[in-house]
PAMARMI-649313 format. One line per 2 residues: number of its first residue (from 1); for each residue x, y, z of N, C-alpha, C. Coordinates in pm, whole numbers. Layout:
BEGIN
NUM) X,Y,Z,X,Y,Z,X,Y,Z | ... $
***
This chain:
BEGIN
1) 1400,-579,158,1344,-712,135,1280,-765,263 | 1176,-847,250,1112,-904,369,1197,-1013,431 $
3) 1154,-1062,545,1220,-1178,606,1185,-1304,526 | 1281,-1393,509,1257,-1522,447,1282,-1630,551 $
5) 1179,-1711,579,1190,-1816,677,1151,-1949,615 | 1209,-2054,668,1176,-2188,620,1162,-2278,742 $
7) 1051,-2347,752,1026,-2428,871,1124,-2544,884 | 1196,-2577,775,1293,-2686,781,1426,-2640,841 $
9) 1445,-2509,854,1571,-2458,907,1578,-2476,1058 | 1698,-2498,1109,1716,-2522,1253,1673,-2403,1337 $
11) 1695,-2284,1288,1662,-2165,1368,1524,-2109,1343 | 1438,-2188,1277,1307,-2134,1240,1226,-2089,1361 $
13) 1213,-2173,1462,1125,-2141,1575,1167,-2011,1642 | 1295,-1989,1657,1342,-1864,1718,1306,-1745,1631 $
15) 1328,-1759,1501,1297,-1649,1409,1148,-1622,1402 | 1066,-1729,1401,922,-1710,1392,868,-1647,1520 $
17) 920,-1687,1634,878,-1627,1761,912,-1479,1763 | 1026,-1442,1708,1064,-1301,1700,969,-1225,1608 $
19) 928,-1291,1499,832,-1228,1408,699,-1201,1479 | 654,-1298,1558,528,-1281,1631,537,-1166,1732 $
21) 654,-1148,1790,669,-1046,1893,715,-912,1840 | 726,-899,1710,776,-776,1650,684,-657,1682 $
23) 742,-548,1728,665,-428,1756,654,-347,1629 | 532,-327,1582,512,-265,1451,464,-122,1456 $
25) 451,-67,1574,408,72,1584,511,153,1658 | 530,275,1613,606,368,1696,528,385,1825 $
27) 600,405,1934,530,417,2062,560,549,2130 | 520,658,2067,539,786,2135,455,790,2261 $
29) 500,866,2357,428,874,2483,311,969,2465 | 204,916,2405,89,1001,2374,-11,1008,2488 $
31) -2,915,2584,-106,907,2686,-115,1035,2769 | 1,1092,2801,0,1216,2881,-69,1328,2803 $
33) -38,1338,2675,-101,1440,2591,-251,1419,2584 | -292,1295,2561,-435,1264,2550,-506,1292,2682 $
35) -443,1255,2794,-505,1281,2925,-527,1430,2945 | -431,1511,2902,-447,1655,2915,-560,1710,2830 $
37) -573,1655,2708,-681,1699,2619,-817,1662,2678 | -829,1539,2728,-957,1496,2786,-992,1583,2906 $
39) -895,1611,2991,-921,1695,3108,-963,1835,3067 | -900,1887,2965,-934,2021,2917,-1076,2025,2862 $
41) -1111,1922,2784,-1246,1918,2726,-1352,1902,2836 | -1322,1818,2936,-1417,1803,3047,-1436,1934,3122 $
43) -1329,2012,3135,-1337,2135,3212,-1400,2249,3133 | -1364,2261,3005,-1407,2380,2929,-1506,2349,2818 $
45) -1536,2222,2795,-1638,2186,2697,-1608,2235,2558 | -1709,2294,2495,-1697,2337,2355,-1581,2433,2334 $
47) -1556,2518,2432,-1447,2615,2417,-1314,2544,2397 | -1292,2435,2471,-1169,2360,2456,-1163,2294,2318 $
49) -1273,2234,2275,-1276,2168,2145,-1250,2268,2034 | -1309,2385,2045,-1290,2489,1942,-1144,2532,1937 $
51) -1083,2550,2053,-942,2589,2057,-853,2478,1999 | -882,2353,2036,-801,2241,1987,-819,2221,1837 $
53) -941,2243,1788,-965,2230,1644,-887,2336,1567 | -883,2456,1620,-805,2563,1556,-657,2528,1556 $
55) -612,2465,1664,-469,2430,1676,-430,2316,1584 | -507,2208,1587,-469,2087,1515,-523,2081,1373 $
57) -644,2133,1352,-706,2123,1219,-704,2253,1141 | -651,2359,1204,-644,2489,1136,-780,2534,1087 $
59) -880,2516,1173,-1018,2546,1136,-1086,2618,1251 | -1141,2735,1224,-1210,2813,1326,-1358,2775,1328 $
61) -1407,2730,1443,-1546,2689,1458,-1612,2767,1570 | -1742,2758,1573,-1822,2809,1684,-1912,2695,1730 $
63) -1975,2707,1848,-2068,2601,1889,-2175,2572,1785 | -2211,2676,1707,-2318,2659,1608,-2269,2588,1482 $
65) -2137,2589,1458,-2085,2528,1335,-2009,2398,1361 | -2020,2345,1483,-1953,2218,1511,-2009,2105,1425 $
67) -2138,2110,1398,-2202,2007,1317,-2230,2059,1178 | -2230,1967,1082,-2273,2003,947,-2423,2027,948 $
69) -2466,2134,886,-2610,2157,871,-2662,2068,759 | -2794,2054,756,-2855,1974,649,-2822,2032,512 $
71) -2817,2164,505,-2787,2231,379,-2642,2205,337 | -2551,2210,433,-2411,2180,402,-2394,2037,355 $
73) -2462,1945,424,-2454,1805,384,-2501,1787,240 | -2617,1845,210,-2674,1829,77,-2583,1888,-30 $
75) -2525,2004,-1,-2438,2068,-99,-2313,1985,-125 | -2254,1931,-20,-2134,1850,-37,-2164,1720,-112 $
77) -2278,1659,-80,-2313,1531,-142,-2335,1544,-291 | -2376,1662,-338,-2395,1682,-482,-2265,1671,-559 $
79) -2152,1680,-490,-2022,1668,-556,-1985,1524,-587 | -2059,1429,-531,-2029,1287,-554,-2074,1247,-695 $
81) -1988,1181,-768,-2023,1138,-904,-2126,1026,-900 | -2204,1011,-1006,-2302,902,-1010,-2237,764,-994 $
83) -2117,747,-1047,-2049,619,-1038,-2008,589,-893 | -1956,690,-825,-1918,672,-685,-2041,647,-598 $
85) -2149,718,-626,-2272,697,-550,-2323,555,-568 | -2324,507,-690,-2373,372,-717,-2289,267,-644 $
87) -2157,286,-643,-2069,191,-573,-2094,194,-423 | -2112,313,-368,-2135,326,-224,-2272,268,-186 $
89) -2371,288,-271,-2504,233,-244,-2502,80,-248 | -2428,23,-345,-2415,-123,-351,-2350,-176,-224 $
91) -2242,-109,-181,-2173,-150,-58,-2268,-143,61 | -2342,-33,73,-2434,-16,186,-2540,-125,188 $
93) -2595,-157,72,-2699,-261,65,-2644,-397,108 | -2523,-430,62,-2467,-560,95,-2428,-569,242 $
95) -2372,-462,295,-2334,-461,437,-2459,-471,525 | -2564,-401,487,-2689,-405,566,-2750,-545,562 $
97) -2752,-606,444,-2811,-740,431,-2735,-842,514 | -2602,-833,513,-2520,-927,589,-2544,-910,739 $
99) -2541,-787,785,-2551,-763,929,-2692,-785,982 | -2790,-775,898,-2928,-801,942,-2944,-945,990 $
101) -2864,-1035,935,-2871,-1176,975,-2806,-1202,1110 | -2735,-1104,1163,-2665,-1121,1290,-2753,-1092,1412 $
103) -2869,-1035,1391,-2952,-996,1506,-2987,-1118,1590 | -2952,-1116,1718,-2983,-1229,1806,-3130,-1228,1847 $
105) -3178,-1341,1894,-3319,-1352,1932,-3335,-1360,2084 | -3444,-1302,2133,-3478,-1317,2274,-3517,-1462,2300 $
107) -3507,-1503,2424,-3545,-1641,2460,-3606,-1643,2599 | -3699,-1736,2620,-3762,-1754,2751,-3815,-1896,2760 $
109) -3791,-1962,2875,-3837,-2098,2893,-3860,-2125,3041 | -3927,-2235,3068,-3952,-2276,3206,-3874,-2404,3232 $
111) -3792,-2404,3339,-3712,-2523,3367,-3788,-2622,3454 | -3722,-2729,3492,-3787,-2839,3563,-3841,-2798,3700 $
113) -3781,-2696,3761,-3827,-2651,3893,-3951,-2563,3884 | -3982,-2518,3764,-4094,-2426,3745,-4051,-2281,3734 $
115) -3920,-2254,3744,-3870,-2118,3728,-3872,-2078,3580 | -3904,-1953,3555,-3898,-1899,3420,-3766,-1825,3403 $
117) -3693,-1861,3300,-3562,-1803,3274,-3554,-1755,3129 | -3458,-1668,3103,-3441,-1624,2965,-3348,-1506,2954 $
119) -3352,-1444,2839,-3276,-1321,2818,-3346,-1235,2714 | -3307,-1110,2714,-3365,-1012,2622,-3252,-925,2569 $
121) -3253,-898,2440,-3151,-814,2377,-3206,-675,2352 | -3132,-573,2390,-3173,-434,2364,-3052,-355,2314 $
123) -3075,-259,2225,-2962,-181,2172,-2914,-76,2271 | -2789,-34,2253,-2744,84,2325,-2825,202,2273 $
125) -2843,301,2357,-2929,414,2317,-2861,508,2219 | -2730,526,2237,-2659,621,2151,-2518,573,2127 $
127) -2470,593,2005,-2334,553,1969,-2269,665,1891 | -2137,675,1910,-2059,774,1837,-1951,706,1756 $
129) -1937,748,1633,-1839,690,1541,-1734,795,1508 | -1608,760,1530,-1500,850,1490,-1455,813,1349 $
131) -1447,913,1263,-1400,895,1126,-1278,983,1106 | -1162,924,1079,-1043,1008,1058,-1066,1109,946 $
133) -1005,1223,962,-1014,1326,859,-889,1326,772 | -881,1420,681,-762,1433,598,-748,1319,500 $
135) -622,1273,480,-594,1171,379,-658,1037,414 | -665,1004,543,-719,874,586,-868,885,615 $
137) -941,938,522,-1085,957,538,-1156,855,449 | -1212,753,512,-1263,639,437,-1414,625,451 $
139) -1489,651,343,-1635,632,351,-1674,488,380 | -1592,391,337,-1624,251,365,-1629,225,515 $
141) -1543,290,592,-1545,271,738,-1670,329,801 | -1724,435,741,-1850,489,791,-1959,383,778 $
143) -1967,320,662,-2068,217,640,-2049,100,735 | -1924,57,751,-1896,-62,833,-1925,-39,981 $
145) -1912,83,1028,-1940,113,1168,-2085,154,1191 | -2140,232,1102,-2273,289,1126,-2386,192,1094 $
147) -2373,114,988,-2482,25,949,-2512,-80,1056 | -2412,-149,1113,-2446,-244,1221,-2516,-177,1339 $
149) -2477,-54,1369,-2542,17,1479,-2690,41,1449 | -2718,83,1328,-2857,110,1292,-2938,-20,1281 $
151) -2876,-126,1229,-2944,-255,1223,-2978,-302,1365 | -2889,-275,1459,-2912,-314,1598,-3024,-236,1663 $
153) -3058,-120,1606,-3166,-40,1662,-3120,78,1745 | -2993,117,1731,-2944,234,1804,-3025,356,1764 $
155) -3080,426,1865,-3169,538,1836,-3094,660,1785 | -2980,690,1846,-2907,811,1808,-2763,773,1772 $
157) -2727,801,1649,-2594,769,1599,-2531,895,1541 | -2416,933,1596,-2349,1054,1551,-2207,1022,1508 $
159) -2153,1108,1424,-2016,1093,1373,-1936,1216,1410 | -1813,1195,1452,-1716,1303,1464,-1612,1283,1355 $
161) -1604,1379,1264,-1514,1368,1151,-1438,1499,1134 | -1313,1503,1179,-1235,1627,1163,-1224,1666,1016 $
163) -1217,1794,992,-1201,1846,856,-1082,1940,854 | -961,1888,851,-841,1972,857,-839,2078,748 $
165) -821,2202,790,-820,2310,693,-952,2331,624 | -1059,2270,677,-1191,2283,616,-1216,2184,504 $
167) -1121,2094,479,-1138,1997,371,-1241,1892,409 | -1335,1868,320,-1445,1774,344,-1444,1668,237 $
169) -1462,1543,278,-1477,1433,182,-1627,1410,162 | -1682,1450,48,-1827,1435,28,-1874,1290,33 $
171) -1785,1195,-1,-1823,1055,6,-1849,1011,150 | -1776,1069,245,-1799,1038,386,-1939,1086,427 $
173) -1977,1203,382,-2109,1255,417,-2220,1174,350 | -2197,1131,225,-2296,1046,159,-2308,912,231 $
175) -2194,855,270,-2197,729,343,-2276,744,473 | -2257,856,541,-2331,881,665,-2481,887,638 $
177) -2517,951,530,-2659,961,494,-2716,824,460 | -2643,745,381,-2691,613,343,-2704,520,464 $
179) -2617,538,562,-2618,451,680,-2720,494,784 | -2780,611,769,-2880,656,863,-2824,731,983 $
181) -2705,789,967,-2644,867,1076,-2728,992,1101 | -2747,1023,1228,-2833,1136,1264,-2764,1271,1255 $
183) -2635,1277,1287,-2565,1404,1287,-2417,1380,1263 | -2355,1468,1184,-2211,1461,1159,-2146,1586,1216 $
185) -2055,1566,1310,-1985,1676,1374,-1842,1687,1322 | -1797,1810,1312,-1656,1831,1280,-1569,1803,1402 $
187) -1628,1810,1517,-1571,1784,1650,-1668,1846,1748 | -1657,1811,1875,-1747,1875,1969,-1758,1804,2101 $
189) -1832,1866,2196,-1849,1804,2328,-1979,1845,2394 | -1984,1958,2460,-2104,1994,2534,-2224,2008,2441 $
191) -2198,2056,2321,-2305,2067,2223,-2356,1929,2183 | -2270,1830,2195,-2307,1693,2161,-2343,1617,2288 $
193) -2457,1553,2287,-2497,1473,2401,-2408,1349,2412 | -2386,1300,2533,-2299,1182,2551,-2354,1060,2477 $
195) -2264,967,2445,-2304,841,2383,-2268,726,2477 | -2320,608,2445,-2294,490,2526,-2179,405,2473 $
197) -2151,420,2344,-2045,340,2283,-1975,422,2176 | -1843,405,2167,-1763,473,2066,-1693,369,1981 $
199) -1703,384,1850,-1634,294,1758,-1562,376,1653 | -1475,310,1579,-1410,377,1467,-1259,372,1476 $
201) -1192,378,1359,-1047,365,1353,-976,496,1384 | -845,487,1403,-768,608,1427,-624,576,1459 $
203) -547,683,1482,-404,666,1509,-379,638,1658 | -253,651,1699,-215,621,1837,-288,711,1936 $
205) -316,835,1898,-386,927,1986,-531,884,2005 | -593,837,1897,-731,787,1907,-734,664,1996 $
207) -638,574,1978,-633,453,2061,-615,489,2208 | -527,586,2235,-504,626,2374,-630,689,2434 $
209) -701,766,2354,-825,828,2404,-930,722,2434 | -938,619,2349,-1033,510,2374,-1001,440,2506 $
211) -874,414,2528,-835,350,2654,-875,436,2773 | -859,566,2759,-888,659,2868,-1037,665,2904 $
213) -1123,655,2803,-1266,672,2830,-1339,540,2850 | -1269,428,2820,-1334,297,2837,-1372,277,2983 $
215) -1492,230,3002,-1547,213,3137,-1657,314,3161 | -1634,438,3117,-1742,537,3119,-1832,517,2998 $
217) -1771,477,2886,-1845,437,2766,-1783,308,2715 | -1854,237,2631,-1798,119,2566,-1718,159,2445 $
219) -1626,74,2403,-1551,95,2280,-1553,-35,2200 | -1521,-24,2071,-1518,-145,1989,-1392,-226,2015 $
221) -1276,-166,1995,-1149,-236,2015,-1037,-134,2005 | -917,-175,2045,-797,-94,2023,-725,-156,1904 $
223) -741,-96,1789,-689,-155,1667,-549,-103,1636 | -465,-193,1587,-331,-157,1545,-319,-154,1394 $
225) -197,-151,1342,-177,-148,1197,-237,-270,1128 | -274,-252,1003,-340,-357,927,-247,-475,900 $
227) -309,-592,878,-233,-716,856,-301,-803,751 | -220,-874,675,-274,-978,587,-176,-1095,586 $
229) -231,-1215,589,-153,-1337,572,-217,-1416,459 | -137,-1454,363,-185,-1532,248,-122,-1670,254 $
231) -207,-1774,256,-159,-1912,240,-186,-1950,94 | -83,-1991,23,-98,-2022,-119,-29,-2152,-153 $
233) -86,-2223,-250,-22,-2345,-301,38,-2315,-439 | 85,-2418,-504,154,-2400,-632,63,-2340,-738 $
235) -68,-2350,-722,-160,-2298,-822,-188,-2150,-809 | -127,-2084,-710,-152,-1942,-691,-90,-1857,-800 $
237) -157,-1746,-832,-106,-1653,-932,-13,-1553,-860 | 116,-1552,-892,210,-1465,-821,172,-1317,-824 $
239) 124,-1271,-939,87,-1129,-950,-34,-1096,-863 | -133,-1185,-863,-250,-1162,-779,-210,-1159,-631 $
241) -132,-1256,-591,-93,-1264,-450,-9,-1143,-411 | 80,-1100,-499,161,-982,-471,74,-859,-448 $
243) -27,-841,-531,-117,-727,-515,-198,-738,-387 | -238,-860,-352,-313,-879,-228,-226,-842,-107 $
245) -101,-880,-109,-10,-844,0,8,-692,6 | 23,-629,-109,44,-485,-113,-82,-408,-77 $
247) -199,-472,-95,-324,-401,-63,-331,-364,84 | -263,-438,169,-257,-401,310,-130,-324,342 $
249) -20,-357,274,105,-286,298,91,-137,267 | 6,-103,169,-7,38,132,-85,120,234 $
251) -148,55,330,-221,127,433,-129,211,520 | -16,154,559,62,211,668,202,149,663 $
253) 303,228,694,438,175,699,454,67,804 | 363,65,902,368,-37,1008,279,-156,979 $
255) 210,-158,864,127,-272,828,215,-394,803 | 153,-511,804,231,-634,786,165,-725,683 $
257) 245,-775,590,199,-869,488,288,-993,493 | 225,-1110,504,298,-1236,519,246,-1336,416 $
259) 338,-1402,346,304,-1513,257,354,-1642,321 | 266,-1741,328,302,-1873,379,268,-1974,270 $
261) 366,-2053,227,343,-2147,117,439,-2265,127 | 393,-2383,87,485,-2497,80,565,-2501,-49 $
263) 542,-2405,-137,605,-2405,-268,711,-2295,-275 | 839,-2334,-271,948,-2236,-272,954,-2159,-404 $
265) 914,-2224,-513,913,-2156,-643,812,-2042,-642 | 693,-2071,-589,591,-1966,-580,639,-1854,-488 $
267) 704,-1888,-379,753,-1787,-286,845,-1688,-356 | 935,-1739,-438,1026,-1651,-512,951,-1568,-616 $
269) 855,-1631,-682,780,-1561,-787,698,-1447,-728 | 637,-1470,-613,558,-1366,-549,648,-1251,-504 $
271) 762,-1284,-449,856,-1180,-405,899,-1093,-522 | 929,-1155,-634,966,-1079,-753,850,-994,-803 $
273) 728,-1048,-795,610,-973,-840,586,-852,-751 | 607,-866,-620,593,-753,-529,690,-642,-567 $
275) 814,-679,-594,913,-577,-630,874,-506,-760 | 819,-580,-857,773,-516,-980,659,-419,-954 $
277) 562,-464,-876,446,-378,-848,486,-253,-772 | 585,-266,-685,629,-150,-607,686,-39,-695 $
279) 733,-74,-813,788,27,-901,682,122,-954 | 558,76,-960,452,157,-1022,340,195,-924 $
281) 341,141,-803,235,168,-707,242,313,-660 | 127,380,-657,124,521,-615,175,537,-472 $
283) 139,445,-384,181,454,-245,302,364,-218 | 394,360,-316,507,268,-307,600,297,-190 $
285) 611,422,-149,699,451,-36,645,390,92 | 513,402,112,451,343,231,453,191,221 $
287) 406,138,109,400,-7,93,539,-69,95 | 635,-1,35,771,-53,31,832,-62,170 $
289) 807,41,252,860,39,388,795,-73,470 | 665,-91,453,594,-198,524,649,-335,485 $
291) 666,-357,355,714,-486,305,859,-511,349 | 939,-407,345,1080,-421,383,1097,-448,533 $
293) 1024,-374,614,1047,-379,759,967,-487,830 | 848,-520,776,760,-611,850,708,-727,767 $
295) 736,-728,638,691,-837,553,766,-966,581 | 705,-1078,545,769,-1208,566,720,-1308,462 $
297) 810,-1396,420,777,-1507,331,823,-1634,402 | 728,-1725,425,759,-1846,501,729,-1969,415 $
299) 829,-2052,399,812,-2178,325,792,-2290,426 | 684,-2365,406,649,-2474,499,662,-2610,432 $
301) 650,-2714,512,655,-2850,458,528,-2884,380 | 415,-2834,430,287,-2863,365,184,-2760,410 $
303) 61,-2774,359,-44,-2678,393,-91,-2692,537 | -87,-2812,592,-124,-2829,732,-33,-2746,822 $
305) 94,-2748,793,188,-2668,872,163,-2519,849 | 126,-2483,729,95,-2344,700,-25,-2297,783 $
307) -127,-2381,792,-246,-2346,872,-210,-2332,1019 | -124,-2421,1069,-83,-2415,1209,-8,-2286,1239 $
309) 79,-2244,1148,152,-2118,1167,57,-1999,1162 | -39,-2005,1069,-138,-1897,1059,-215,-1882,1190 $
311) -252,-1994,1250,-325,-1988,1377,-242,-1922,1486 | -112,-1938,1481,-27,-1873,1580,-18,-1722,1553 $
313) -21,-1685,1427,-21,-1542,1393,-156,-1479,1425 | -266,-1553,1406,-402,-1501,1424,-419,-1371,1347 $
315) -405,-1375,1215,-403,-1251,1137,-539,-1182,1130 | -534,-1053,1107,-656,-975,1085,-728,-1026,960 $
317) -655,-1036,850,-710,-1087,723,-631,-1211,683 | -703,-1316,644,-639,-1440,598,-697,-1480,464 $
319) -612,-1485,363,-653,-1536,232,-604,-1679,215 | -692,-1765,167,-656,-1904,139,-659,-1923,-13 $
321) -546,-1896,-76,-535,-1908,-222,-483,-2048,-256 | -570,-2145,-232,-534,-2286,-251,-646,-2357,-326 $
323) -616,-2478,-373,-713,-2552,-453,-838,-2586,-375 | -824,-2629,-250,-939,-2665,-167,-943,-2573,-45 $
325) -988,-2452,-68,-990,-2351,39,-1086,-2389,151 | -1197,-2450,117,-1295,-2488,220,-1234,-2588,318 $
327) -1164,-2688,267,-1103,-2788,354,-997,-2725,443 | -915,-2638,385,-809,-2575,465,-869,-2482,570 $
329) -981,-2417,536,-1042,-2322,631,-1088,-2392,757 | -1121,-2521,747,-1166,-2594,865,-1052,-2618,964 $
331) -931,-2593,921,-816,-2607,1010,-774,-2474,1071 | -847,-2368,1035,-816,-2234,1086,-903,-2206,1208 $
333) -841,-2173,1318,-915,-2141,1440,-903,-1995,1481 | -801,-1925,1433,-779,-1786,1475,-754,-1698,1354 $
335) -853,-1616,1319,-838,-1518,1212,-954,-1420,1223 | -927,-1294,1192,-1035,-1196,1196,-1136,-1219,1085 $
337) -1086,-1242,965,-1173,-1270,849,-1098,-1362,755 | -1170,-1456,694,-1111,-1552,601,-1169,-1528,462 $
339) -1081,-1528,362,-1120,-1507,224,-1083,-1635,147 | -1185,-1702,95,-1168,-1836,40,-1145,-1835,-110 $
341) -1035,-1894,-153,-1012,-1919,-294,-941,-1807,-366 | -898,-1839,-489,-819,-1746,-569,-898,-1622,-612 $
343) -1030,-1632,-616,-1112,-1523,-669,-1170,-1434,-559 | -1116,-1441,-439,-1169,-1360,-329,-1059,-1276,-268 $
345) -1023,-1166,-333,-920,-1078,-275,-971,-1010,-149 | -881,-985,-57,-919,-920,68,-986,-786,45 $
347) -949,-716,-62,-1006,-585,-90,-1158,-589,-107 | -1211,-703,-153,-1357,-716,-162,-1418,-702,-23 $
349) -1352,-759,76,-1400,-748,213,-1393,-608,268 | -1301,-527,216,-1291,-389,264,-1409,-304,219 $
351) -1475,-346,112,-1575,-258,52,-1714,-319,37 | -1726,-425,-40,-1859,-467,-84,-1893,-612,-53 $
353) -1805,-684,15,-1833,-825,42,-1956,-843,128 | -1966,-763,232,-2078,-773,327,-2031,-784,469 $
355) -1941,-880,503,-1887,-886,639,-1811,-759,674 | -1795,-735,804,-1736,-610,849,-1585,-609,830 $
357) -1531,-491,797,-1386,-481,781,-1317,-426,906 | -1392,-399,1011,-1332,-360,1139,-1299,-488,1214 $
359) -1170,-523,1219,-1129,-656,1262,-1017,-649,1366 | -1004,-756,1446,-899,-757,1548,-760,-769,1486 $
361) -666,-692,1541,-528,-693,1493,-434,-737,1605 | -305,-740,1574,-202,-768,1674,-229,-899,1749 $
363) -271,-1001,1677,-296,-1136,1732,-418,-1142,1823 | -497,-1035,1832,-613,-1038,1920,-728,-1119,1862 $
365) -716,-1168,1737,-816,-1260,1684,-815,-1393,1759 | -714,-1413,1844,-713,-1532,1930,-827,-1530,2030 $
367) -876,-1409,2063,-978,-1400,2167,-1089,-1299,2138 | -1090,-1239,2020,-1192,-1139,1991,-1237,-1150,1846 $
369) -1344,-1078,1815,-1407,-1085,1683,-1414,-947,1621 | -1448,-945,1493,-1468,-819,1424,-1597,-751,1468 $
371) -1610,-625,1430,-1728,-547,1465,-1853,-610,1406 | -1962,-608,1482,-2088,-666,1435,-2204,-600,1505 $
373) -2323,-643,1469,-2444,-596,1537,-2435,-621,1687 | -2370,-730,1726,-2360,-766,1868,-2285,-661,1949 $
375) -2204,-579,1883,-2133,-473,1954,-2225,-359,1994 | -2344,-355,1938,-2436,-244,1966,-2561,-288,2041 $
377) -2563,-412,2086,-2673,-460,2170,-2613,-521,2296 | -2695,-530,2398,-2651,-598,2520,-2762,-689,2568 $
379) -2720,-794,2637,-2814,-897,2680,-2850,-877,2827 | -2979,-873,2853,-3029,-865,2990,-3095,-998,3025 $
381) -3048,-1059,3134,-3106,-1187,3173,-3237,-1167,3249 | -3322,-1268,3244,-3454,-1263,3306,-3475,-1388,3391 $
383) -3525,-1373,3511,-3558,-1488,3597,-3686,-1458,3675 | -3773,-1556,3687,-3895,-1542,3767,-3918,-1672,3843 $
385) -3922,-1663,3975,-3947,-1779,4061,-4096,-1788,4096 | -4149,-1905,4092,-4279,-1932,4154,-4253,-1978,4297 $
387) -4353,-1980,4384,-4330,-2033,4519,-4274,-2174,4516 | -4323,-2256,4424,-4276,-2393,4415,-4129,-2398,4369 $
389) -4092,-2311,4273,-3954,-2308,4225,-3860,-2263,4336 | -3901,-2161,4412,-3817,-2113,4521,-3799,-2222,4628 $
391) -3907,-2294,4653,-3897,-2403,4751,-3800,-2510,4704 | -3793,-2532,4575,-3707,-2638,4520,-3560,-2599,4521 $
393) -3528,-2474,4484,-3387,-2437,4468,-3338,-2337,4572 | -3430,-2275,4646,-3393,-2174,4744,-3299,-2224,4853 $
395) -3321,-2341,4910,-3231,-2388,5016,-3085,-2397,4971 | -3059,-2432,4847,-2922,-2437,4797,-2861,-2297,4793 $
397) -2943,-2199,4751,-2894,-2061,4751,-2862,-2015,4893 | -2949,-2049,4987,-2925,-2011,5126,-2796,-2073,5178 $
399) -2774,-2199,5143,-2654,-2269,5188,-2527,-2203,5132 | -2529,-2169,5006,-2412,-2106,4944,-2387,-1967,5002 $
401) -2495,-1893,5032,-2478,-1762,5094,-2411,-1775,5231 | -2451,-1875,5307,-2389,-1897,5437,-2242,-1932,5423 $
403) -2208,-2011,5320,-2068,-2050,5300,-1981,-1931,5264 | -2042,-1827,5210,-1968,-1707,5174,-1980,-1597,5279 $
405) -2044,-1630,5393,-2060,-1534,5504,-2135,-1409,5461 | -2233,-1427,5374,-2319,-1316,5331,-2458,-1339,5390 $
407) -2474,-1295,5513,-2593,-1330,5591,-2721,-1279,5529 | -2720,-1152,5482,-2843,-1095,5428,-2888,-1169,5302 $
409) -2789,-1216,5226,-2826,-1294,5108,-2910,-1415,5150 | -2858,-1490,5245,-2929,-1609,5289,-3063,-1577,5352 $
411) -3066,-1470,5431,-3191,-1435,5499,-3300,-1391,5401 | -3257,-1327,5289,-3358,-1283,5192,-3430,-1402,5129 $
413) -3358,-1514,5117,-3421,-1638,5069,-3500,-1704,5181 | -3441,-1712,5300,-3504,-1780,5413,-3637,-1715,5451 $
415) -3647,-1584,5441,-3771,-1515,5477,-3888,-1564,5392 | -3859,-1585,5264,-3964,-1631,5173,-3996,-1780,5198 $
417) -3891,-1858,5224,-3914,-1999,5252,-3995,-2018,5380 | -3970,-1935,5482,-4046,-1942,5606,-4192,-1908,5582 $
419) -4216,-1811,5493,-4355,-1775,5461,-4425,-1895,5399 | -4352,-1964,5309,-4414,-2082,5246,-4442,-2192,5347 $
421) -4353,-2207,5444,-4366,-2315,5542,-4460,-2278,5655 | -4495,-2148,5664,-4579,-2105,5775,-4724,-2136,5746 $
***
């Protein structure tokens, strides 16, 4: 059974603080292993990747077979049913339309001194997307990662998608094609040209590898287990809410599902509905462990208090299953994604809603955002001084340089000012 908390109880704050600090992932010491793999790949290139692929994925490759050929891609994609293709195409269209609106604009203006200032946005040249292989192979994640990159104007976009035992998910390859991915690799290194940014989900080893390479390349985020928090009032449907909670619990035994409501009757009804659904859910062992070990039901005095608690959790996914979801949403300051009203299940956001499903976890929504076009562009500032502008603001720069004991800085300004005064 999940934790049951009530804000009216004397020990609530202690219990809630413990819930916030709960460690939800096993913490094997993977960093040493990952460091060794990275060092091996840097030293031996493709040979190391081929050996590691044989070891971990039970698949023998050569430098020539690291990537899927066009013929292999086409053959695999023919296995996709018309119904699955139509669903994936709808998702791709909606994700592309949403992210196209995120493109920032260049700007340039002249200030009062006569200086021209501004900025310019340009895409990264190349990006690499990691797609988990095996059971956790999600074509929706391909769309969510690759489409924003292409909308941003990334010239070269490649995917690394392990195929354990040679097993291929044709939907992943179709998603790559629909998103405009240039090449799909089973794994690789020297054969693959370096990229500027790496995105994509993965386990603790993937997270450790991202930490190791960050700085040499950009990364999207270090994501943890999935999370959902549902705020519901008395009008909520217990069965719907139970399924919404389980939709994230079934991801991972370390996932977390939390219900926050001022209605104790609804809290009990949802808990009972979860137990019923767990009897028939295909992934009941995973979802049941998540709900038992990390789930929580919190009864509050009112919806305002529920919103305040949600802001402290800063959940990855937040559903507002209340009568006036718009009004309550204005009280939310920290959440990766908000789903408004009874008819907006979080699962819509995972697939066809349009907004990205790559979102901050582990309370990092307090200071970060979900994946977007902005992750694949960077801003370059622009400044141009006229002689008059330099004369107006240059002396202040010279003064500040002197205060910091950076003589050459000040002299580089003074030389130009002397020319003007000469």
